[in-house]
C-alpha positions as CSV (number, residue, x, y, z in Angstrom):
1,M,0.0,0.0,-0.1
2,I,2.8,2.4,0.9
3,G,4.6,1.5,-2.4
4,G,1.4,2.1,-4.4
5,I,0.9,5.6,-2.7
6,I,4.6,6.6,-3.5
7,A,4.3,5.3,-7.1
8,F,1.1,7.2,-7.6
9,K,2.5,10.5,-6.2
10,V,5.7,10.1,-8.2
11,M,3.8,9.2,-11.5
12,N,1.3,12.1,-10.9
13,R,4.1,14.5,-10.4
14,E,6.2,13.5,-13.5
15,I,3.0,13.6,-15.8
16,Q,2.2,17.1,-14.7
17,F,5.9,18.2,-15.1
18,E,6.0,16.7,-18.6
19,Q,2.6,18.2,-19.6
20,S,3.9,21.6,-18.6
21,I,7.2,21.2,-20.5
22,Y,5.3,20.1,-23.6
23,L,3.0,23.1,-23.3
24,G,6.0,25.5,-22.9
25,E,7.7,24.0,-25.8
26,R,4.8,25.1,-28.2
27,M,5.2,28.7,-27.0
28,P,8.1,29.6,-29.6
29,S,6.5,28.0,-32.7
30,L,3.4,30.2,-31.7
31,V,5.4,33.3,-31.5
32,N,6.9,32.5,-35.0
33,Y,3.4,32.2,-36.4
34,L,2.4,35.6,-35.0
35,E,5.4,37.2,-36.5
36,R,4.6,35.7,-39.9
37,R,0.7,36.3,-39.9
38,Q,0.2,39.2,-37.5
39,P,-3.6,38.3,-37.1
40,T,-6.0,41.0,-36.1
41,D,-8.7,38.7,-35.0
42,S,-8.9,36.0,-32.5
43,V,-7.6,32.6,-33.5
44,I,-9.4,29.7,-32.0
45,R,-8.4,26.3,-32.7
46,D,-8.5,22.9,-30.9
47,K,-6.7,23.4,-27.7
48,L,-5.5,26.9,-28.8
49,I,-6.7,30.5,-28.4
50,I,-4.8,33.6,-29.6
51,V,-6.5,37.0,-28.7
52,P,-4.9,40.4,-30.2
53,L,-4.9,42.9,-27.4
54,K,-5.7,46.7,-28.1
55,D,-3.4,48.0,-25.8
56,T,0.3,47.1,-25.6
57,L,1.0,45.3,-22.3
58,P,4.3,44.0,-20.8
59,E,4.9,40.2,-21.5
60,M,3.6,37.9,-18.9
61,G,4.0,34.2,-18.1
62,P,3.7,31.5,-18.8
63,V,1.3,30.8,-16.0
64,Y,0.0,27.2,-15.6
65,S,-3.5,26.3,-14.1
66,D,-6.2,23.7,-14.3
67,T,-9.4,24.1,-16.0
68,L,-12.3,22.2,-17.4
69,V,-12.8,21.9,-21.1
70,M,-15.2,20.1,-23.4
71,H,-13.5,16.9,-24.7
72,T,-14.0,16.8,-28.5
73,T,-13.9,13.1,-28.9
74,L,-15.5,11.9,-25.6
75,Q,-18.1,14.8,-25.8
76,R,-17.8,15.5,-22.0
77,I,-16.2,18.0,-19.7
78,E,-12.6,16.8,-18.8
79,P,-10.1,18.3,-16.6
80,H,-7.2,20.1,-18.7
81,I,-4.0,21.8,-17.9
82,K,-3.9,25.4,-19.2
83,L,-0.8,27.7,-20.1
84,E,-1.6,31.4,-20.4
85,A,0.9,34.0,-21.5
86,I,1.1,37.4,-23.1
87,R,3.7,37.9,-25.9
88,N,4.6,41.2,-27.8
89,V,5.1,40.7,-31.5
90,N,5.7,43.6,-33.8
91,N,4.6,46.2,-31.3
92,R,1.4,44.3,-30.6
93,S,0.3,42.3,-27.6
94,Y,-1.3,39.0,-27.8
95,R,-2.9,36.7,-25.3
96,I,-2.0,33.2,-25.8
97,I,-3.9,30.3,-24.1
98,I,-2.9,26.6,-24.8
99,Y,-4.8,23.5,-23.4
100,D,-3.9,19.9,-23.1
101,L,-5.7,16.9,-21.6
102,V,-4.8,16.1,-18.1
103,I,-4.4,12.3,-17.1
104,E,-6.8,12.1,-14.3
105,P,-5.7,10.7,-10.9
106,D,-8.3,7.9,-11.3
107,D,-6.4,6.9,-14.5
108,I,-3.1,7.0,-12.7
109,K,-4.6,4.9,-9.8
110,D,-5.7,2.3,-12.2
111,I,-2.3,2.1,-13.8
112,V,-0.6,1.9,-10.5
113,E,-3.1,-0.9,-9.3
114,E,-2.7,-2.9,-12.4
115,S,1.2,-2.7,-12.7
116,L,1.7,-3.3,-8.9
117,T,-0.6,-6.2,-9.1
118,K,1.1,-7.9,-12.1
119,I,4.5,-7.0,-10.3
120,F,3.6,-8.6,-6.9
121,A,2.1,-11.6,-8.8
122,L,5.3,-12.3,-10.5
123,L,7.4,-11.6,-7.4
124,L,5.1,-14.0,-5.4
125,F,5.5,-16.7,-8.1
126,L,9.4,-16.2,-8.1
127,I,9.7,-16.0,-4.2
128,V,7.7,-19.0,-3.8
129,G,9.4,-21.0,-6.6
130,F,13.0,-19.9,-5.5
131,G,12.0,-20.3,-1.8
132,L,10.9,-24.0,-2.4
133,L,13.8,-24.7,-4.5
134,G,16.1,-23.0,-1.8
135,S,14.5,-24.9,1.0
136,Y,14.9,-28.1,-0.8
137,F,18.6,-27.7,-1.4
138,V,19.4,-25.9,1.9
139,F,17.3,-28.0,4.3
140,R,17.8,-31.4,2.5
141,P,20.5,-32.3,5.0
142,F,18.2,-31.4,8.0
143,G,15.5,-33.6,6.4
144,K,18.0,-36.4,6.1
145,T,18.9,-35.8,9.9
146,L,15.3,-35.9,10.8
147,T,15.1,-39.3,9.0
148,A,18.1,-40.7,10.6
149,I,16.8,-39.7,14.1
150,K,13.5,-41.3,13.4
151,N,15.0,-44.5,12.2
152,F,17.7,-44.6,15.0
153,S,17.0,-47.4,17.6
154,I,19.0,-47.5,20.8
155,Q,18.5,-51.3,21.0
156,Q,20.5,-51.9,17.7
157,L,23.6,-50.6,19.5
158,K,24.7,-49.1,16.2
159,P,25.9,-45.4,15.9
160,I,23.6,-43.0,14.2
161,S,24.6,-42.2,10.6
162,L,24.1,-38.5,9.8
163,P,24.6,-36.6,6.5
164,D,27.5,-34.1,5.9
165,S,26.5,-30.5,5.7
166,S,28.3,-27.3,4.7
167,T,25.9,-25.2,6.7
168,T,27.5,-24.3,10.1
169,E,24.2,-24.8,12.1
170,F,23.3,-28.2,10.6
171,F,27.0,-29.4,11.1
172,R,26.8,-28.4,14.7
173,L,23.5,-29.9,15.1
174,N,24.6,-33.2,13.7
175,K,27.8,-33.2,15.8
176,F,25.6,-32.8,19.0
177,I,23.2,-35.4,18.0
178,K,26.0,-37.8,17.3
179,E,27.5,-37.2,20.6
180,M,24.1,-37.5,22.5
181,T,23.1,-40.7,20.8
182,D,26.5,-42.2,21.4
183,K,26.2,-41.4,25.1
184,A,22.7,-42.7,25.3
185,T,23.7,-46.0,23.7
186,K,26.6,-46.5,26.2
187,D,24.3,-45.7,29.1
188,Y,21.8,-48.0,27.7
189,V,24.3,-50.8,27.4
190,A,25.7,-50.2,30.8
191,L,22.1,-50.3,32.5
192,K,21.1,-53.1,30.6
193,E,24.1,-55.1,31.6
194,F,23.8,-53.9,35.1
195,S,20.1,-55.1,35.5
196,E,20.7,-58.5,33.6
197,N,23.8,-59.2,35.8
198,A,22.1,-58.1,38.9
199,S,19.0,-60.2,38.1
200,H,21.1,-63.3,37.2
201,E,23.6,-63.0,40.1
202,M,20.9,-62.3,42.6
203,Q,18.9,-65.4,41.6
204,T,21.8,-67.9,42.0
205,P,22.4,-67.2,45.9
206,L,18.7,-67.0,46.3
207,A,18.3,-70.5,44.8
208,I,21.0,-71.9,46.9
209,A,19.6,-70.4,50.2
210,Q,16.1,-71.8,49.2
211,G,17.5,-75.3,48.6
212,K,19.4,-75.3,51.9
213,L,16.4,-74.1,53.7
214,E,14.3,-76.9,52.1
215,I,16.9,-79.5,53.3
216,L,16.9,-78.0,56.7
217,M,13.1,-78.5,56.9
218,G,13.4,-82.1,56.4
219,D,15.4,-82.5,59.8
220,D,13.0,-84.4,62.2
221,K,14.8,-82.6,65.3
222,L,13.3,-79.1,64.5
223,T,11.0,-77.5,66.8
224,E,7.8,-75.9,65.8
225,H,9.3,-72.4,66.3
226,Q,12.3,-73.2,64.2
227,L,9.9,-74.5,61.4
228,E,8.0,-71.1,61.5
229,L,11.3,-69.2,61.3
230,I,12.5,-71.4,58.3
231,T,9.0,-70.8,56.6
232,S,9.4,-67.1,57.1
233,A,12.9,-67.1,55.6
234,Q,11.7,-69.0,52.5
235,N,8.6,-66.6,52.0
236,A,11.1,-63.7,52.3
237,I,13.5,-65.2,49.7
238,K,10.6,-65.9,47.3
239,R,9.5,-62.3,47.7
240,V,13.0,-61.0,47.0
241,S,13.0,-63.2,43.9
242,R,9.5,-61.9,42.7
243,L,10.9,-58.3,43.4
244,G,13.9,-58.9,41.2
245,N,11.9,-60.2,38.5
246,S,9.5,-57.4,38.7
247,L,12.1,-54.6,38.6
248,S,13.9,-56.3,35.7
249,L,10.7,-56.5,33.8
250,I,10.0,-52.7,34.3
251,T,13.6,-51.9,33.2
252,K,12.9,-53.9,30.1
253,I,9.7,-52.0,29.2
254,D,11.5,-48.8,29.9
255,N,14.2,-49.8,27.4
256,K,11.7,-50.7,24.8
257,E,12.9,-54.2,24.6
258,F,9.3,-55.4,23.5
259,S,9.4,-53.8,20.2
260,D,8.0,-56.8,18.2
261,T,4.2,-55.8,17.7
262,Q,1.2,-57.4,15.9
263,E,-2.5,-57.3,15.8
264,I,-3.7,-59.5,18.7
265,D,-7.4,-60.7,19.5
266,F,-7.7,-59.2,23.0
267,S,-11.0,-60.9,23.4
268,K,-9.5,-64.4,22.9
269,E,-6.6,-63.6,25.2
270,L,-8.8,-62.3,28.0
271,N,-11.1,-65.4,27.8
272,R,-8.2,-67.7,28.0
273,F,-6.7,-65.9,31.1
274,I,-10.0,-65.9,32.9
275,Y,-10.1,-69.8,32.3
276,D,-6.6,-70.0,33.7
277,F,-7.5,-68.1,37.0
278,K,-10.8,-69.8,37.5
279,E,-9.3,-72.1,40.2
280,L,-8.0,-69.3,42.1
281,M,-11.2,-67.5,41.9
282,D,-13.1,-70.6,43.3
283,L,-10.6,-70.9,46.1
284,K,-11.6,-67.5,47.3
285,S,-15.3,-68.1,46.7
286,L,-15.5,-65.3,44.2
287,S,-18.5,-64.7,41.9
288,V,-17.4,-63.8,38.4
289,K,-19.5,-62.0,35.9
290,T,-18.2,-61.4,32.4
291,K,-19.4,-59.8,29.2
292,I,-16.9,-60.0,26.5
293,Q,-17.5,-58.7,23.0
294,N,-15.8,-60.8,20.4
295,N,-13.0,-59.7,17.9
296,Q,-11.8,-56.8,20.0
297,L,-8.5,-56.1,18.5
298,I,-5.3,-54.3,19.7
299,W,-1.9,-53.6,18.2
300,G,0.8,-54.6,20.5
301,N,3.3,-57.0,21.8
302,L,1.9,-60.5,22.8
303,V,4.2,-60.9,25.9
304,L,3.1,-57.6,27.3
305,I,-0.5,-58.4,26.7
306,E,-0.1,-61.5,28.6
307,L,1.7,-59.7,31.4
308,L,-0.9,-57.0,31.5
309,L,-3.9,-59.5,31.8
310,T,-2.0,-61.6,34.4
311,N,-1.4,-58.6,36.6
312,L,-4.8,-57.2,36.2
313,L,-6.6,-60.5,37.2
314,N,-4.1,-61.3,39.8
315,N,-4.7,-58.0,41.6
316,A,-8.5,-58.4,41.2
317,I,-8.2,-61.8,43.0
318,R,-5.6,-61.1,45.5
319,H,-6.9,-57.9,46.9
320,N,-10.5,-59.1,46.8
321,L,-12.8,-59.9,49.7
322,E,-13.7,-63.4,50.7
323,S,-16.8,-64.3,48.8
324,G,-16.5,-61.0,46.8
325,Y,-17.2,-60.4,43.2
326,I,-15.3,-59.7,39.9
327,D,-17.1,-57.9,37.0
328,I,-15.4,-58.0,33.7
329,K,-16.6,-56.1,30.5
330,L,-14.8,-55.8,27.1
331,E,-16.5,-53.8,24.5
332,N,-15.9,-51.2,22.0
333,K,-12.0,-51.4,22.6
334,K,-12.8,-50.7,26.4
335,L,-12.0,-53.1,29.3
336,T,-13.6,-52.6,32.6
337,I,-12.6,-54.8,35.6
338,E,-14.8,-54.2,38.9
339,N,-14.2,-56.1,42.0
340,S,-14.8,-55.8,45.7
341,G,-12.0,-55.0,48.0
342,H,-11.0,-52.9,51.1
343,P,-11.2,-49.2,50.7
344,L,-7.9,-47.4,50.0
345,K,-6.1,-45.2,52.3
346,N,-4.7,-43.0,49.5
347,K,-5.7,-41.7,46.2
348,P,-6.1,-44.6,43.5
349,E,-3.6,-43.0,41.0
350,E,-1.0,-42.9,43.6
351,Y,-0.9,-46.8,43.6
352,F,0.5,-46.7,40.1
353,E,3.8,-45.7,41.7
354,R,6.3,-48.1,42.6
355,F,6.3,-50.0,46.0
356,R,2.9,-48.5,46.8
357,K,0.9,-51.1,48.6
358,G,-2.8,-50.9,49.6
359,T,-2.5,-53.8,52.1
360,N,-0.2,-55.2,54.5
361,D,0.1,-58.4,52.6
362,P,3.9,-59.6,52.8
363,G,3.2,-61.4,49.4
364,S,2.6,-58.2,47.8
365,S,5.7,-56.3,46.1
366,G,3.8,-53.2,45.6
367,L,4.7,-53.3,41.8
368,G,1.7,-54.9,40.2
369,L,-0.1,-51.6,39.4
370,S,3.4,-50.1,38.5
371,I,4.0,-52.8,35.9
372,I,0.3,-52.4,34.6
373,K,0.9,-48.6,34.2
374,K,4.1,-49.2,32.3
375,I,2.7,-51.6,29.9
376,C,-0.2,-49.3,29.2
377,D,2.0,-46.3,28.6
378,D,4.2,-48.4,26.3
379,M,1.3,-49.6,24.1
380,G,-0.6,-46.2,24.1
381,I,-3.4,-47.6,26.4
382,A,-5.3,-45.1,28.5
383,I,-5.9,-46.3,32.0
384,T,-7.9,-45.1,35.0
385,Y,-8.5,-46.5,38.5
386,E,-11.3,-45.6,40.8
387,N,-12.4,-46.6,44.3
388,V,-15.6,-45.8,46.1
389,D,-15.8,-47.7,49.5
390,N,-15.5,-51.4,48.7
391,K,-15.6,-51.0,45.0
392,H,-12.5,-50.9,42.9
393,V,-12.9,-50.2,39.1
394,I,-9.8,-50.3,36.6
395,K,-10.7,-49.0,33.1
396,L,-8.5,-49.6,30.1
397,S,-9.2,-48.1,26.4
398,W,-7.4,-47.8,23.1
399,I,-7.8,-46.8,19.7
């Protein structure tokens, strides 16, 4: 808009200046005409008036002004520029008036609008065209870097391959990404080796201790009190073993080691696990009600699905009341497990944290719901936990 205003003013000024120069250049030829003809009557022609004056006056002008004159072609009043002057020729004074059509401001405005529209359309085309070409060539290394980051997997234990770039910023970016991924890979390897070694090395002495305790229990000379102590020690060893396995599982989930995914029939797997846990439910005299819609599919890792269902059903049974109930519903990619149980002391969502226990059961590690939450987060499953009095409800939903 500012450019258009400037172009309009400059063009209007130049046109008026050129028109005044044009009218001024006609004056010498008119003086020559008067010297040759010396008219005694007024001369009126198209855009020209010469009036002989009775008295001799001093020369004047030229004086420029605007006026309105009938346009002979268009037959309408149009703005004109007028040059008026007095010239003395052969001791006689003549008033000379010359007209010329003025290019109107509306015409100049139309010219400016049309020219600027075409110029900016061309500029827009060139800017977009060269911008896309420039972006393609300049940002091509950046696009390759993004692709390399997307395809990088820390489990492959291979250094990331990044393209060379002459752009300083991209070179520094690639250098930083290379250093960061190398360090992450080293940390991952160290953590993985530590967790695997710790789990393996811990299981060996636990198995030895468990075996020796079992041998010791076979001694007929043990008192009842000593048998209770040995049984307590065995339970503690089993708990430590389960704890190590659970922590190792959480670490593997965090490290994305369950990356093999497939389409799984969730309905089929749920029915299978309900059947497997039927004896445990009967031992606690639980009434079980199920409503399972067939062909409820989910995309994920089969091992994680099995662990998820195992922990969900195990929690619903272990933390239930004697002669309580379990209500299981699966429909429209939503799983709801409702069971009876003791009221919680804290907010339900707090039990997704590690080592949060709702009971004093020594057999509980406090990692069941934490494992469930880890699996759900890894597979993109939304999970909620609600507790009202003796009713506990866990809901899972996925797309």
